SEKEBA-973418 format. One record per residue (C-alpha): residue number from 1; residue in one letter; chain; x, y, z. Coordinates in steps of 0.05 Angstrom, whole numbers. Each point is the difference from the previous one (the first is absolute). Layout:
% SEKEBA-973418
+-----+------+------+--------+--------+--------+
! pos ! code ! unit !      u !      v !      w !
+-----+------+------+--------+--------+--------+
! NUM !    A !    A !      X !      Y !      Z !
...
+-----+------+------+--------+--------+--------+
% end
This chain:
% SEKEBA-973418
+-----+------+------+--------+--------+--------+
! pos ! code ! unit !      u !      v !      w !
+-----+------+------+--------+--------+--------+
!   1 !    M !    A !      0 !      0 !      0 !
!   2 !    A !    A !     57 !     48 !     14 !
!   3 !    F !    A !     50 !     24 !    -52 !
!   4 !    R !    A !    -56 !     11 !    -50 !
!   5 !    F !    A !     36 !     61 !    -29 !
!   6 !    Q !    A !     68 !     12 !    -30 !
!   7 !    R !    A !     31 !     52 !     47 !
!   8 !    R !    A !     10 !     -6 !     75 !
!   9 !    V !    A !     21 !     54 !     49 !
!  10 !    T !    A !     15 !    -13 !     74 !
!  11 !    L !    A !    -18 !     55 !     48 !
!  12 !    F !    A !     49 !     -2 !     58 !
!  13 !    P !    A !     -7 !     25 !     71 !
!  14 !    G !    A !     55 !     34 !     39 !
!  15 !    L !    A !     36 !     66 !      4 !
!  16 !    R !    A !     73 !     20 !     -1 !
!  17 !    L !    A !     34 !     62 !     28 !
!  18 !    N !    A !     40 !     46 !    -46 !
!  19 !    F !    A !     47 !     52 !     28 !
!  20 !    G !    A !     17 !     60 !    -43 !
!  21 !    K !    A !     18 !     74 !      3 !
!  22 !    T !    A !    -73 !     20 !      7 !
!  23 !    G !    A !    -13 !    -47 !     58 !
!  24 !    V !    A !    -27 !    -69 !     12 !
!  25 !    S !    A !    -51 !    -29 !    -48 !
!  26 !    V !    A !    -34 !    -67 !     -5 !
!  27 !    S !    A !    -10 !    -38 !    -64 !
!  28 !    A !    A !    -25 !    -66 !    -25 !
!  29 !    G !    A !      1 !    -34 !    -67 !
!  30 !    I !    A !     47 !    -29 !    -53 !
!  31 !    R !    A !     56 !     25 !    -44 !
!  32 !    G !    A !    -26 !     54 !    -46 !
!  33 !    A !    A !    -61 !     15 !     42 !
!  34 !    S !    A !    -10 !     19 !     72 !
!  35 !    V !    A !    -44 !     34 !     51 !
!  36 !    T !    A !     34 !     57 !     37 !
!  37 !    A !    A !    -27 !     33 !     62 !
!  38 !    G !    A !     37 !     63 !     21 !
!  39 !    K !    A !    -16 !     67 !     29 !
!  40 !    R !    A !    -40 !     19 !    -63 !
!  41 !    G !    A !    -46 !    -60 !      4 !
!  42 !    I !    A !     -3 !    -71 !    -28 !
!  43 !    Y !    A !      8 !    -10 !    -75 !
!  44 !    G !    A !      5 !    -57 !    -48 !
!  45 !    N !    A !     60 !     11 !    -45 !
!  46 !    V !    A !     -8 !    -44 !    -61 !
!  47 !    G !    A !     50 !    -13 !    -55 !
!  48 !    A !    A !    -19 !    -54 !    -49 !
!  49 !    P !    A !     66 !    -33 !    -20 !
!  50 !    G !    A !     18 !     12 !    -72 !
!  51 !    T !    A !    -54 !     51 !    -12 !
!  52 !    G !    A !     34 !     65 !     22 !
!  53 !    M !    A !    -64 !     15 !     39 !
!  54 !    S !    A !     -8 !     27 !     70 !
!  55 !    Y !    A !    -58 !     29 !     39 !
!  56 !    R !    A !    -23 !     11 !     71 !
!  57 !    T !    A !    -63 !    -22 !     37 !
!  58 !    R !    A !    -21 !     28 !     67 !
!  59 !    L !    A !    -14 !    -58 !     48 !
!  60 !    D !    A !     -4 !     28 !     70 !
!  61 !    N !    A !    -76 !      2 !      9 !
!  62 !    A !    A !     -4 !    -53 !     54 !
!  63 !    P !    A !     14 !     23 !     71 !
!  64 !    A !    A !     22 !    -71 !     18 !
!  65 !    H !    A !     51 !      2 !    -57 !
!  66 !    R !    A !     28 !     66 !     24 !
!  67 !    R !    A !      6 !    -26 !     71 !
!  68 !    R !    A !     36 !    -62 !    -26 !
!  69 !    V !    A !     50 !     44 !    -36 !
!  70 !    Q !    A !     11 !     44 !     61 !
!  71 !    R !    A !     10 !    -60 !     44 !
!  72 !    S !    A !     52 !    -27 !    -47 !
!  73 !    Q !    A !     36 !     67 !      0 !
!  74 !    H !    A !     -2 !      9 !     75 !
!  75 !    Q !    A !      5 !    -70 !     28 !
!  76 !    V !    A !     -7 !     -2 !     76 !
!  77 !    K !    A !     43 !    -57 !     23 !
!  78 !    G !    A !    -11 !    -41 !     62 !
!  79 !    N !    A !     71 !     18 !     23 !
!  80 !    T !    A !    -16 !     71 !     21 !
!  81 !    G !    A !     65 !     21 !     34 !
!  82 !    L !    A !    -36 !     20 !     64 !
!  83 !    S !    A !     40 !     13 !     63 !
!  84 !    Q !    A !     -2 !    -58 !     48 !
!  85 !    A !    A !     -6 !     12 !     75 !
!  86 !    G !    A !     16 !    -49 !     56 !
!  87 !    G !    A !    -14 !     13 !     74 !
!  88 !    S !    A !     12 !     71 !     19 !
!  89 !    S !    A !     53 !     12 !    -53 !
!  90 !    T !    A !     -6 !     11 !    -76 !
!  91 !    Q !    A !     48 !    -28 !    -51 !
!  92 !    G !    A !      3 !      1 !    -75 !
!  93 !    G !    A !    -29 !    -60 !    -36 !
!  94 !    H !    A !    -56 !    -25 !    -45 !
!  95 !    V !    A !    -65 !    -36 !      9 !
!  96 !    E !    A !    -39 !    -39 !    -52 !
!  97 !    L !    A !    -75 !      6 !    -11 !
!  98 !    K !    A !    -41 !    -58 !    -26 !
!  99 !    C !    A !    -74 !    -13 !    -12 !
! 100 !    D !    A !    -25 !    -71 !      4 !
! 101 !    A !    A !    -54 !    -29 !    -44 !
! 102 !    R !    A !    -55 !     28 !     44 !
! 103 !    G !    A !     29 !     71 !      2 !
! 104 !    K !    A !     30 !     -3 !     70 !
! 105 !    L !    A !     62 !     44 !      6 !
! 106 !    T !    A !     62 !    -29 !     35 !
! 107 !    I !    A !     62 !     40 !     15 !
! 108 !    Y !    A !     66 !    -38 !      2 !
! 109 !    G !    A !     64 !     23 !     33 !
! 110 !    E !    A !     70 !     -6 !    -29 !
! 111 !    G !    A !      7 !    -72 !     24 !
! 112 !    G !    A !    -61 !    -21 !    -40 !
! 113 !    Q !    A !    -41 !    -10 !     63 !
! 114 !    P !    A !    -66 !     34 !     14 !
! 115 !    A !    A !     12 !     68 !     30 !
! 116 !    S !    A !    -13 !     10 !     74 !
! 117 !    P !    A !    -63 !     37 !     22 !
! 118 !    A !    A !     45 !     59 !     21 !
! 119 !    L !    A !     31 !      4 !    -70 !
! 120 !    V !    A !    -68 !     -6 !    -33 !
! 121 !    R !    A !    -26 !     58 !     42 !
! 122 !    H !    A !     62 !     40 !    -17 !
! 123 !    I !    A !     -9 !    -13 !    -75 !
! 124 !    W !    A !    -73 !     21 !      1 !
! 125 !    A !    A !     15 !     61 !     43 !
! 126 !    N !    A !     58 !     26 !    -42 !
! 127 !    H !    A !    -10 !    -29 !    -70 !
! 128 !    K !    A !    -74 !     -6 !     -9 !
! 129 !    K !    A !      2 !     34 !    -68 !
! 130 !    E !    A !     50 !    -51 !    -27 !
! 131 !    V !    A !    -38 !    -60 !     27 !
! 132 !    Q !    A !    -66 !     24 !    -28 !
! 133 !    A !    A !     34 !     13 !    -67 !
! 134 !    F !    A !     22 !    -73 !      0 !
! 135 !    L !    A !    -70 !    -24 !     17 !
! 136 !    Q !    A !    -29 !     45 !    -55 !
! 137 !    S !    A !     48 !    -31 !    -50 !
! 138 !    E !    A !    -21 !    -70 !     21 !
! 139 !    L !    A !    -73 !     19 !     -7 !
! 140 !    E !    A !     12 !     28 !    -69 !
! 141 !    R !    A !     40 !    -61 !    -20 !
! 142 !    I !    A !    -60 !    -44 !     16 !
! 143 !    N !    A !    -56 !     45 !    -24 !
! 144 !    D !    A !     30 !     35 !    -60 !
! 145 !    D !    A !      9 !    -64 !    -39 !
! 146 !    H !    A !    -73 !    -12 !     14 !
! 147 !    S !    A !    -17 !     70 !    -25 !
! 148 !    L !    A !     41 !     -8 !    -64 !
! 149 !    L !    A !    -37 !    -64 !    -16 !
! 150 !    L !    A !    -69 !     30 !     12 !
! 151 !    E !    A !     14 !     68 !    -30 !
! 152 !    I !    A !     39 !    -22 !    -61 !
! 153 !    H !    A !    -51 !     34 !    -45 !
! 154 !    H !    A !     17 !     67 !     31 !
! 155 !    D !    A !     62 !      1 !    -44 !
! 156 !    T !    A !    -42 !     -4 !    -64 !
! 157 !    P !    A !     25 !     54 !    -49 !
! 158 !    A !    A !    -40 !     64 !      1 !
! 159 !    P !    A !    -39 !     21 !    -62 !
! 160 !    D !    A !     50 !     55 !    -15 !
! 161 !    T !    A !     60 !    -47 !      0 !
! 162 !    P !    A !     35 !     13 !    -66 !
! 163 !    P !    A !     12 !    -59 !    -46 !
! 164 !    P !    A !     71 !    -20 !    -16 !
! 165 !    A !    A !     38 !     55 !    -35 !
! 166 !    F !    A !     64 !     -6 !    -40 !
! 167 !    Y !    A !     63 !     20 !     37 !
! 168 !    A !    A !     56 !     21 !    -46 !
! 169 !    M !    A !     66 !    -30 !     22 !
! 170 !    P !    A !     53 !     55 !      6 !
! 171 !    F !    A !     62 !     -3 !    -45 !
! 172 !    S !    A !     52 !    -31 !     46 !
! 173 !    D !    A !     64 !     15 !    -38 !
! 174 !    P !    A !     37 !     58 !     34 !
! 175 !    Q !    A !     11 !     63 !    -40 !
! 176 !    P !    A !     74 !      7 !    -18 !
! 177 !    N !    A !     39 !     49 !     43 !
! 178 !    T !    A !     25 !     65 !    -30 !
! 179 !    P !    A !     76 !     -9 !     -8 !
! 180 !    D !    A !     47 !     38 !     46 !
! 181 !    L !    A !     39 !     36 !    -54 !
! 182 !    P !    A !     73 !     18 !     14 !
! 183 !    S !    A !     13 !     74 !      6 !
! 184 !    L !    A !     35 !     37 !    -56 !
! 185 !    P !    A !     68 !     30 !     19 !
! 186 !    D !    A !      3 !     74 !     14 !
! 187 !    K !    A !     35 !     42 !    -53 !
! 188 !    P !    A !     69 !     17 !     25 !
! 189 !    T !    A !     16 !     72 !     20 !
! 190 !    P !    A !     57 !     25 !    -45 !
! 191 !    L !    A !     62 !     28 !     32 !
! 192 !    A !    A !     -6 !     75 !      2 !
! 193 !    K !    A !     51 !     45 !    -36 !
! 194 !    R !    A !     42 !     40 !     49 !
! 195 !    W !    A !     43 !     62 !    -13 !
! 196 !    W !    A !     64 !    -39 !      2 !
! 197 !    H !    A !    -23 !    -45 !    -57 !
! 198 !    A !    A !      7 !     60 !    -47 !
! 199 !    L !    A !     71 !     12 !     25 !
! 200 !    I !    A !     22 !    -74 !     -4 !
! 201 !    P !    A !    -23 !    -33 !    -65 !
! 202 !    P !    A !     18 !    -72 !     21 !
! 203 !    L !    A !    -48 !      5 !     60 !
! 204 !    E !    A !    -55 !     25 !    -47 !
! 205 !    R !    A !     12 !    -59 !    -47 !
! 206 !    R !    A !     -2 !    -48 !     59 !
! 207 !    R !    A !    -66 !     30 !     24 !
! 208 !    I !    A !    -32 !     -6 !    -68 !
! 209 !    T !    A !     25 !    -72 !     -8 !
! 210 !    E !    A !    -26 !    -20 !     69 !
! 211 !    N !    A !    -69 !     30 !    -15 !
! 212 !    Q !    A !     -2 !    -37 !    -66 !
! 213 !    L !    A !     18 !    -67 !     34 !
! 214 !    Q !    A !    -53 !      9 !     55 !
! 215 !    H !    A !    -53 !     18 !    -51 !
! 216 !    A !    A !     17 !    -60 !    -44 !
! 217 !    K !    A !     -2 !    -47 !     60 !
! 218 !    W !    A !    -67 !     29 !     21 !
! 219 !    Q !    A !    -28 !     -9 !    -70 !
! 220 !    Q !    A !     22 !    -73 !     -2 !
! 221 !    E !    A !    -30 !    -16 !     69 !
! 222 !    H !    A !    -63 !     39 !    -18 !
! 223 !    A !    A !     -8 !    -41 !    -64 !
! 224 !    R !    A !     12 !    -66 !     38 !
! 225 !    I !    A !    -51 !     14 !     55 !
! 226 !    S !    A !    -50 !     27 !    -51 !
! 227 !    A !    A !      5 !    -65 !    -38 !
! 228 !    V !    A !    -12 !    -40 !     65 !
! 229 !    R !    A !    -60 !     44 !     16 !
! 230 !    E !    A !    -30 !     -9 !    -69 !
! 231 !    A !    A !      9 !    -75 !      4 !
! 232 !    Q !    A !    -35 !     -3 !     68 !
! 233 !    K !    A !    -56 !     44 !    -26 !
! 234 !    A !    A !     -9 !    -44 !    -60 !
! 235 !    E !    A !      0 !    -63 !     42 !
! 236 !    Y !    A !    -51 !     30 !     49 !
! 237 !    Q !    A !    -44 !     23 !    -59 !
! 238 !    Q !    A !      1 !    -70 !    -28 !
! 239 !    Q !    A !    -17 !    -31 !     68 !
! 240 !    H !    A !    -56 !     52 !     10 !
! 241 !    D !    A !    -28 !    -12 !    -70 !
! 242 !    T !    A !      0 !    -76 !     13 !
! 243 !    W !    A !    -34 !     11 !     68 !
! 244 !    Q !    A !    -52 !     46 !    -30 !
! 245 !    Q !    A !    -14 !    -50 !    -55 !
! 246 !    G !    A !     -7 !    -56 !     51 !
! 247 !    K !    A !    -46 !     44 !     42 !
! 248 !    A !    A !    -43 !     18 !    -60 !
! 249 !    E !    A !     -5 !    -74 !    -20 !
! 250 !    H !    A !    -19 !    -19 !     71 !
! 251 !    E !    A !    -53 !     54 !      4 !
! 252 !    A !    A !    -27 !    -21 !    -68 !
! 253 !    V !    A !     -8 !    -72 !     25 !
! 254 !    Q !    A !    -33 !     24 !     64 !
! 255 !    Q !    A !    -47 !     43 !    -40 !
! 256 !    Q !    A !    -18 !    -60 !    -43 !
! 257 !    L !    A !    -14 !    -40 !     63 !
! 258 !    A !    A !    -42 !     57 !     28 !
! 259 !    D !    A !    -39 !      6 !    -65 !
! 260 !    A !    A !    -15 !    -74 !      0 !
! 261 !    F !    A !    -10 !     -9 !     75 !
! 262 !    D !    A !    -73 !     20 !      6 !
! 263 !    D !    A !    -18 !    -39 !    -62 !
! 264 !    D !    A !     35 !    -62 !     27 !
! 265 !    L !    A !    -33 !      7 !     67 !
! 266 !    R !    A !    -68 !      0 !    -33 !
! 267 !    N !    A !     11 !    -48 !    -58 !
! 268 !    D !    A !     59 !    -48 !     14 !
! 269 !    P !    A !    -23 !    -57 !     46 !
! 270 !    D !    A !     72 !    -21 !     15 !
! 271 !    F !    A !     20 !     70 !     20 !
! 272 !    M !    A !    -64 !      8 !     42 !
! 273 !    A !    A !     15 !    -65 !     35 !
! 274 !    Q !    A !     71 !     20 !     15 !
! 275 !    V !    A !    -22 !     66 !     30 !
! 276 !    L !    A !    -53 !    -34 !     42 !
! 277 !    E !    A !     51 !    -51 !     24 !
! 278 !    S !    A !     44 !     56 !     25 !
! 279 !    E !    A !    -57 !     36 !     33 !
! 280 !    L !    A !    -25 !    -62 !     36 !
! 281 !    A !    A !     69 !    -23 !     20 !
! 282 !    Q !    A !     17 !     65 !     36 !
! 283 !    L !    A !    -62 !     -2 !     45 !
! 284 !    D !    A !     13 !     -9 !     74 !
! 285 !    W !    A !    -45 !    -57 !     21 !
! 286 !    P !    A !    -16 !    -28 !     70 !
! 287 !    R !    A !      2 !    -73 !    -23 !
! 288 !    E !    A !     34 !    -34 !    -59 !
! 289 !    T !    A !    -52 !     -2 !    -55 !
! 290 !    H !    A !      4 !    -26 !    -71 !
! 291 !    V !    A !    -35 !     33 !    -59 !
! 292 !    D !    A !     -7 !    -30 !    -70 !
! 293 !    F !    A !    -29 !     39 !    -58 !
! 294 !    D !    A !    -12 !      4 !    -75 !
! 295 !    I !    A !    -18 !     60 !    -42 !
! 296 !    E !    A !    -50 !    -10 !    -57 !
! 297 !    G !    A !    -12 !     66 !    -36 !
! 298 !    T !    A !    -35 !     46 !     50 !
! 299 !    L !    A !    -15 !    -57 !     48 !
! 300 !    I !    A !     47 !    -24 !     55 !
! 301 !    K !    A !     -9 !    -66 !     37 !
! 302 !    L !    A !     34 !    -11 !     66 !
! 303 !    D !    A !      6 !    -58 !     49 !
! 304 !    V !    A !     20 !     15 !     72 !
! 305 !    D !    A !     29 !    -53 !     46 !
! 306 !    F !    A !    -23 !     23 !     69 !
! 307 !    P !    A !     36 !    -20 !     64 !
! 308 !    T !    A !    -36 !    -53 !     39 !
! 309 !    A !    A !    -43 !     21 !     58 !
! 310 !    D !    A !     46 !    -33 !     51 !
! 311 !    E !    A !     55 !     50 !    -19 !
! 312 !    F !    A !    -40 !     56 !     31 !
! 313 !    P !    A !     13 !     29 !     69 !
! 314 !    S !    A !    -42 !    -35 !     53 !
! 315 !    R !    A !     13 !     50 !     55 !
! 316 !    E !    A !    -12 !     74 !     13 !
! 317 !    A !    A !     28 !     46 !     54 !
! 318 !    R !    A !    -19 !     61 !     41 !
! 319 !    F !    A !     26 !     35 !     63 !
! 320 !    N !    A !    -29 !    -18 !     68 !
! 321 !    K !    A !    -29 !     54 !     44 !
! 322 !    S !    A !     66 !     14 !     35 !
! 323 !    G !    A !     39 !      5 !    -65 !
! 324 !    K !    A !     53 !    -46 !     28 !
! 325 !    R !    A !    -14 !    -61 !    -42 !
! 326 !    L !    A !    -36 !    -23 !    -63 !
! 327 !    L !    A !    -62 !    -42 !     -1 !
! 328 !    V !    A !      7 !    -50 !    -57 !
! 329 !    K !    A !    -60 !    -42 !    -16 !
! 330 !    D !    A !    -15 !    -54 !    -51 !
! 331 !    K !    A !    -50 !     17 !    -54 !
! 332 !    S !    A !    -61 !    -44 !     -8 !
! 333 !    A !    A !     -5 !    -45 !    -61 !
! 334 !    T !    A !    -56 !     43 !    -26 !
! 335 !    Q !    A !     41 !     64 !      6 !
! 336 !    Q !    A !     58 !    -32 !    -36 !
! 337 !    R !    A !    -45 !    -23 !    -57 !
! 338 !    K !    A !    -30 !     69 !     -8 !
! 339 !    E !    A !     68 !     33 !      0 !
! 340 !    Y !    A !     25 !    -50 !    -52 !
! 341 !    A !    A !    -61 !     16 !    -44 !
! 342 !    Q !    A !     16 !     74 !      9 !
! 343 !    H !    A !     71 !    -12 !    -24 !
! 344 !    V !    A !    -21 !    -42 !    -60 !
! 345 !    H !    A !    -46 !     54 !    -25 !
! 346 !    G !    A !     50 !     55 !     17 !
! 347 !    V !    A !     54 !    -34 !    -42 !
! 348 !    V !    A !    -46 !     -5 !    -60 !
! 349 !    F !    A !    -22 !     72 !     10 !
! 350 !    R !    A !     71 !     27 !      2 !
! 351 !    L !    A !     23 !    -41 !    -60 !
! 352 !    I !    A !    -58 !     27 !    -41 !
! 353 !    G !    A !     22 !     70 !     17 !
! 354 !    V !    A !     73 !    -14 !    -17 !
! 355 !    V !    A !    -19 !    -29 !    -68 !
! 356 !    F !    A !    -45 !     57 !    -21 !
! 357 !    A !    A !     51 !     52 !     25 !
! 358 !    T !    A !     58 !    -34 !    -36 !
! 359 !    L !    A !    -31 !    -19 !    -67 !
! 360 !    P !    A !    -44 !     55 !    -30 !
! 361 !    A !    A !    -19 !    -44 !    -58 !
! 362 !    I !    A !    -33 !    -53 !     44 !
! 363 !    E !    A !    -75 !      9 !      1 !
! 364 !    H !    A !    -23 !    -66 !     32 !
! 365 !    A !    A !     30 !    -43 !     55 !
! 366 !    Q !    A !    -14 !    -71 !     23 !
! 367 !    I !    A !     33 !    -19 !     66 !
! 368 !    A !    A !     -6 !    -68 !     33 !
! 369 !    G !    A !     30 !    -19 !     67 !
! 370 !    Y !    A !     18 !    -68 !     28 !
! 371 !    T !    A !     35 !    -32 !     59 !
! 372 !    Q !    A !     21 !    -69 !     21 !
! 373 !    A !    A !    -43 !    -49 !     39 !
! 374 !    I !    A !      4 !    -74 !     18 !
! 375 !    N !    A !    -45 !    -44 !    -41 !
! 376 !    T !    A !    -29 !    -46 !     54 !
! 377 !    A !    A !    -15 !    -53 !    -53 !
! 378 !    T !    A !     72 !     -6 !    -23 !
! 379 !    G !    A !     40 !     31 !     56 !
! 380 !    H !    A !     37 !     43 !    -50 !
! 381 !    E !    A !      6 !     76 !      1 !
! 382 !    E !    A !    -37 !     31 !    -59 !
! 383 !    D !    A !    -13 !     69 !    -28 !
! 384 !    E !    A !    -69 !     25 !     16 !
! 385 !    Y !    A !    -31 !     62 !    -31 !
! 386 !    L !    A !    -36 !     46 !     48 !
! 387 !    I !    A !    -21 !     61 !    -41 !
! 388 !    Q !    A !     -4 !     28 !    -70 !
! 389 !    V !    A !    -16 !     72 !    -20 !
! 390 !    K !    A !    -13 !     29 !    -69 !
! 391 !    L !    A !     -7 !     75 !    -10 !
! 392 !    S !    A !     15 !     58 !    -47 !
! 393 !    R !    A !     41 !     63 !     10 !
! 394 !    V !    A !    -65 !     40 !     -2 !
! 395 !    D !    A !    -27 !    -43 !     57 !
! 396 !    W !    A !     63 !     11 !     40 !
! 397 !    S !    A !      1 !     76 !    -10 !
! 398 !    A !    A !    -67 !      5 !     36 !
! 399 !    L !    A !     35 !    -16 !     67 !
! 400 !    N !    A !     27 !     54 !     46 !
! 401 !    L !    A !     72 !    -21 !     -8 !
! 402 !    A !    A !     25 !     66 !     28 !
! 403 !    Q !    A !    -20 !    -28 !     69 !
! 404 !    P !    A !      7 !    -76 !     -4 !
! 405 !    E !    A !     -2 !     -5 !     76 !
! 406 !    R !    A !    -74 !     16 !     -4 !
! 407 !    I !    A !    -12 !    -60 !    -45 !
! 408 !    D !    A !    -16 !    -71 !     23 !
! 409 !    P !    A !     31 !    -43 !    -53 !
! 410 !    I !    A !    -48 !    -58 !     14 !
! 411 !    V !    A !    -60 !     45 !    -14 !
! 412 !    A !    A !     35 !     37 !    -57 !
! 413 !    L !    A !     14 !    -62 !    -41 !
! 414 !    E !    A !    -72 !    -21 !      5 !
! 415 !    Q !    A !    -18 !     58 !    -46 !
! 416 !    F !    A !     36 !    -36 !    -58 !
! 417 !    E !    A !     -8 !    -67 !    -33 !
! 418 !    L !    A !     21 !    -42 !     60 !
! 419 !    A !    A !      5 !    -75 !      8 !
! 420 !    R !    A !      7 !    -20 !     73 !
! 421 !    E !    A !    -31 !    -47 !     50 !
! 422 !    M !    A !     14 !     28 !     69 !
! 423 !    S !    A !    -40 !     -2 !     64 !
! 424 !    K !    A !    -11 !     60 !     45 !
! 425 !    T !    A !     54 !    -26 !     46 !
! 426 !    G !    A !     52 !     -4 !    -55 !
! 427 !    I !    A !     -4 !    -73 !    -18 !
! 428 !    F !    A !     18 !    -10 !    -74 !
! 429 !    R !    A !    -24 !    -57 !    -44 !
! 430 !    A !    A !     43 !    -19 !    -59 !
! 431 !    L !    A !    -21 !     27 !    -69 !
! 432 !    D !    A !     -4 !    -39 !    -64 !
! 433 !    L !    A !     22 !     55 !    -48 !
! 434 !    E !    A !    -18 !    -42 !    -61 !
! 435 !    S !    A !    -73 !      5 !     20 !
! 436 !    V !    A !      4 !     75 !     16 !
+-----+------+------+--------+--------+--------+
% end
């Protein structure tokens, strides 16, 4: 049932920190395409290999996504570097903070043993802010993954997201440097005629001869250096002409690509597929997810391999009344099913938005989603389709995509041609797409 289409893209979870002159940023993705979150927001920077194309997509709609980025940038570690006190004296040291599976906070001393009550009181009295920051980071670690899964449709591209636009690659060859020409020699100052030169003819002849020799020597050196200068100028001019010709040829090629880009994006299925692969591959995703697709004229067909329900978080956390520990509770089976259904519909919703924002020529989309389940008759794991949606770009444009957080993806997809058998508590029954 899976691999029905020719192209497959894997959406990967995870973030990595980048350190640069403008500060810390967080990115995720593959070579040639990445998501970058810096002080100016979160963007998708897409470069389809071999196309000379690059464009940017704003992706920081989801509050949970922004918190995830901030937490990655400002990690609060369990080793806090707090001062350790013992008895009536205080000495330098470190303590370690840990939360157990139920959210109970334990403070450990340097020896790895639970801290004494006196040390615990000292830590809370003098370092309350740091301890609460650690608890907050633990709460976000548990709950933000939950939020990313449920609010994945919040990162659906807005209606004003520009389609891919050609990015001209700059001419990389450096312009030749102007030569450092040698200086021409100064013209010699002739020996002046004095009164005694008129009285003593040999001295006058010597003066004239010396001036003639100096002038001849200057003329020879001037001619030599002038020839060197002319040779350097000619060589520079040749290098500059070659550089200008290379630059003009590069710009002509880039202009040809620019002229053909929009046409290719609208009419060349292979180019459209390559661009969509780059766009999909750079998305930051909370769970590894596979997407297969084919483009048939103005129709795109996609298959999405959803994570299984047992990969979803089964716990949620909140502070207790005193703010000194977390209360972590297990979710009910019904809640987990409902959250999984929310994620399934949110994934489909976001992918529809990405497709329509990336490929302006696509007018109709058909997206089917499946997961893996055990066939109790054979004992083997098999692919099982859960949902299929068919819609047009016109249908999609009717939604308020400027505020996707106001949209319930489960209800939204019901407005379109939807095949799905799901109970009110999120129980899916497998679809037979051949009969749909």
